[in-house]
Residue, then its C-alpha position, 0 to 999 in steps of 0.5 A: m216828632t209824631n204829635t197826636y195832640a189836638p189842643s183845646q179849641p177857643r169855643h167860649g167867651f168868658h164871664l168874670e166874678r170879681d172879688v170873690m172872697i174865699p175864706m181861709r181856715d182862720g176866717v180871713r177872706l182872700a179877694t179872688d177874680i174868677y174867669r169862667p167860660c161861657h156861651g155866646d149869649g153869656r150863659l155859663l157852661e153847664e159842664p164843670v171845667p178844670a181851674l188854673l190858679v195864680r196867687t199874686s202879691y202884684d195886684k190880681t187886676a194887673p194887665e199882665w194877665d190881659d192876654v193870658f186869662p182869655y186864652y185859657v178860658r175860651r179853651g175851657y178852663a176857669f182862670v183864677v187870680q188871687d191877691l195874697r193875704s194882706r195884699f191889695r183887696s184881700e183881708g188880713d191883719g196887715h202883716y206882710y213880710h215880702t216872700i217869707n210869709p209863714w201862712e202862704g202854704d195853708d192859704g194856697f191849700d185852702t184856695v185849691e180845695w175851695l176851688a175844687g169844691q165848686d160845682w163848676c169845677t172838675g176838681k182838677i187844679g193847676t197852678l202857674g206864675s213866676s217869681h213870687r207867684a212861683i214861690v207861693q206855688t212851692q209853698l202850697a205844694l208842700r201842703k199836698p192839697p189833694h186836688l192839686a193836679a199840675m204845676w208850671v213854676e217859672a223863675g222862682p227861688t226855693n231858698i231865699y237865703r241862697h237864691e234871692a236875698r243873699e248869695g254867697g253870704a252877701m246881700s243881694f241889694q236888688m231885694f232892697g229895691a224890690l221891697h219898695l215896690h211891695a210897699l206900694d198899696c200894702h196895708e201898712v201904708g194904706d190910704d195915707p198919701e204921705k206914707a205913699r209919697v215917702i216910698f215914691d220919693a225913695m223909688r225916684d232916688m233908688r240909685e242914691w239910696l243904694q249908695k247910702f249903706p250901711l243904714k239902720p232901721g228907721e233910716t230908710a223909706l220903708r219905715v212907713a211899712p214897718d214889716l217890710e223894713q224889718t224884712a229888709f234888715d233881716y235880709y241885711y243883718r242876718g248873714e248867718y243861716d239861722d232859724w229865721w232863714a231855715q223856716e219853711a216859708a224861707n227855704q222849701e228845700p229841706y221839706f221837699d220830701q213833703h212836696a206834692d207828687v204832681p206833673m211839673t214844668l219848671s222854666c227860667g232864663w240864663y240871665d235870671n238870678f233864679v236859674g240855679a234854683t230852677a235847675s235844682y228844683y227840677v233835679e229834686m222833683n225828677s228824682k223823688n216824684k213818680s209824676p213827670a217833670r220837665l225843665i225849660l231854660g231859655a236865653w232870658c232875663h227875669g220874666g223874659m219868657r214873655a218879652p217880645e225882644s230877642w235882646h237881653g241887655d246889649v246882647d241879642t240871642g236871636q229871634e228863635s229865643v223869643w217866646t212871648n205869650a204867642i208861644y208861652n200860652p200854647e206851651r202851657l195849654r199843651f201841658f195843662d190839657q194833658h194833666l188837667k183834661g187827660m188829653p193825649a200828649a205828644e210822643n217823645d216829648p223831651p224832659v229838658r229843653i235848653y237854649v244854647m247861646g253863642t252861635g251868632d256871627g258877632t256883628k252888631t245888629d241894626r239895633g246896635n246889639l251884639n249878635h250872639g245868637g243861639y238855638w234850642r236843643d232837647e236833652a234827655e236829662w239835666p245835668i247833661a250826662r255826656t258832659e266832659f269836665q275840663t280843668l283850666y289852671m290860672h297862672e301868674d301871667g293871666t293865662l288860663d290853660p289845661f296845664a298845672s303850674t310848676d311855679n312854687d311861688g305864683a300869686l297875684t295881689y290887688t288892692f280891694d278898696p270898698e270905697h271904690p267897688v267894681p261896678t255891676v255891668g249887667g248880669p242876672i239882676v231881679g227887681m232893682f227898679e226906680i221910677t222914671p223921673p218927670e224929665d224922662g217922661g215919668p209922673a210928676l213929683d206930686d203925683v201920689p195916687d189913691f190907695m190901690d192905684q199906687w202900684t199901678l203908677a209905679r209899674d207903668n213908669l219903672r225902669e232898671v237902676v242897673e240893667a240886667g243881661g249881657f253887656h260889654q264889660k266896660e265901665g260907663p256913665q250908666w253904671i253906678g259907681a263907674r268913674p271916667p275914663y271908664p276902663l274895661l273891667k279887666d283893666r281895673p287894678d282890682v280885677l284879675a282876668f285869666e283867659t285862654r288863648p284863642l280857641d281852635d274849635d267851637t267849645e260849648v260850656t253847659g252847666e255849672v262852672s266850678v271855681k277853686l281858688w287859693v286865696s289870702s288877704t290882709a283882712i280877716d274878712t273879705d269877698f271874692t267875686v267870680k265872673l265867666i266871660d266870652v271874649y270876642p276878638e277884635s272886629d270892625d263892629y267891635p274894635d276892642g273886641y266884646h267881653l260878654n258876661l255870662t254868669d257871676t257870683i260872690q263868696r263872703m269869706r267868713y262863710r267859706n266853710s259854713w253858712t251857720d258858723p262864720e270863721m274869720m280868715t287869718p291875715g296872710e294865711p292862704c286857704e282854698v275856697t270853692i265857688t260855684l256859678w249858676p248854670t249857663s249854656n254858651v258856645f265859645k266860638k273858634g277864635h274866642r277866649i274863655r275868661i274868668d274875672i276875679s275881684s272882691s266886689n260887684f256893686p250894687r248887685f251885692d253889698v260891699n264888704p268893709n273888710t273889717g270883720e264887724p257884724v254883717g251890715r253893722h260896720t262902722k268903717m271900711i278899710k282897704a284889703e290886699n287880696t291875693v289869688h295864688t297860682s303856684a303848683g301847691r296852691a293851684s287856683r283853677v276852673i272846672l268847665p262842663i264841656v258838652p262835646s258836639p256830635s262830631q267830636 
């Protein structure tokens, strides 16, 4: 690659203007920290500079920016971090609904245009940030602020119903945990230490709280922050996609025709729950906009782009997969130098860059993780045009192969007991946190900081209730709901495992995996879960082999035909359902097996279906269901794999 680009150089110091109160159109002022480049003697630069904007619900003074803002300010950018309305030091009426706030688009527009109007600014504004900080970027882009010039959007959903709060019609319980973190330092709790104590106590017992559902409003710790408790039950009770979910603040996808036409980079990780949203966002922007869009998909969990380790859960994807800010900052600088400063870009810069996992040797690393490996590869488009789709059929004997069954009666039935769900063992999990207890080094039980310091104490002492990433699919004491003797998940009686014979050649699967199931149930409503597994053969390091989860999802059957108009099943009557998994990229090496696991629960990643057909989240009992996957010639359950051939094929 010929590179004519010479990046902006670190020639400046930085000057901070703390808590600049930027006025919105309704008079509310948002607290904003503005870092501007200055000379060595402290004098601000005379010439105007472009600005980089982060809008955050996670405290603008958080240390996550400590090795970010100096990098850009020293290279001739203003770096701006703003607390969202009714968060931390910003004004507002106190109302705050997690990621569904109808004012964020207007507030973002007003902030961009205020910055552009300052005499120290060139009028070129770029935005950046991940997760919620990505959502608010999309929301402001729908308002098309004239001075928005470029966006780097990392790991954000664009449809809260489909990507974040619910998935496949089931609630993502990770958002119940996340809402507690948002309750700290919120204006509804304010400087009331007793309210804060309620939230802290719940966060210390999050494992137990996740197992208490169904709950009712007023029964959760979030009752001390009524807007956030209302949001939790909107997430939980609103199973159907209704007008609340359809509002622009909750789902930006129907409004993409209003999106600003500006250069964009979209980035995410394979073990991030928002990887599907990120890939789809890129496809839409690349299709509708004239400005260039770029997609980067790495081997990361949520926020893992900045992580210094190469392991994600129990799986090591190789040092090459690690970015940290040492790579991330220069990558973003290169993007913003081009689009905010007009500096030359590298020639032949690829529009898509992906990390292909799975090329490691399968041994155990010195740290004790699976050496799964991988490598970066550039692509011209997404989805990859040279993909060859292969259909593999599920058979009654548990095999998975390219040959359709000739059996007229093939089927497998298992008992789904919602009182004993399949435990979540890793996966794409976001925000399922608890505060570390004192005996493990966490804060004292009576440690309740003052308002504006609560979130900091929690952030510095968080650990995952359910760890994200790749793991051997086996129960263990660390997983919620797991019971001795801790079997392999495939050996549970309520899990159907369909796997190929050992592969003759390395086989790359990159893209969305589609599973078409013929199913029936004794219940009028139940769930079906799907998980893609890379099965390593037995080895000295792994005598039982290693069953690596790659991607998974769920389908609540009442929503199999429509998110808006639920339709109960007829007991005993087979029906076909298509379940599409979030994209992944993995080489199944020679000697490995490709496996699809089918079950009816994945808890606490998703709430458990009681099988009763009662209103979602309001069930009064749970019953067992006999669930069947059909494998006959006339009802062929199958998986469609996106196979990317190697150059030699």
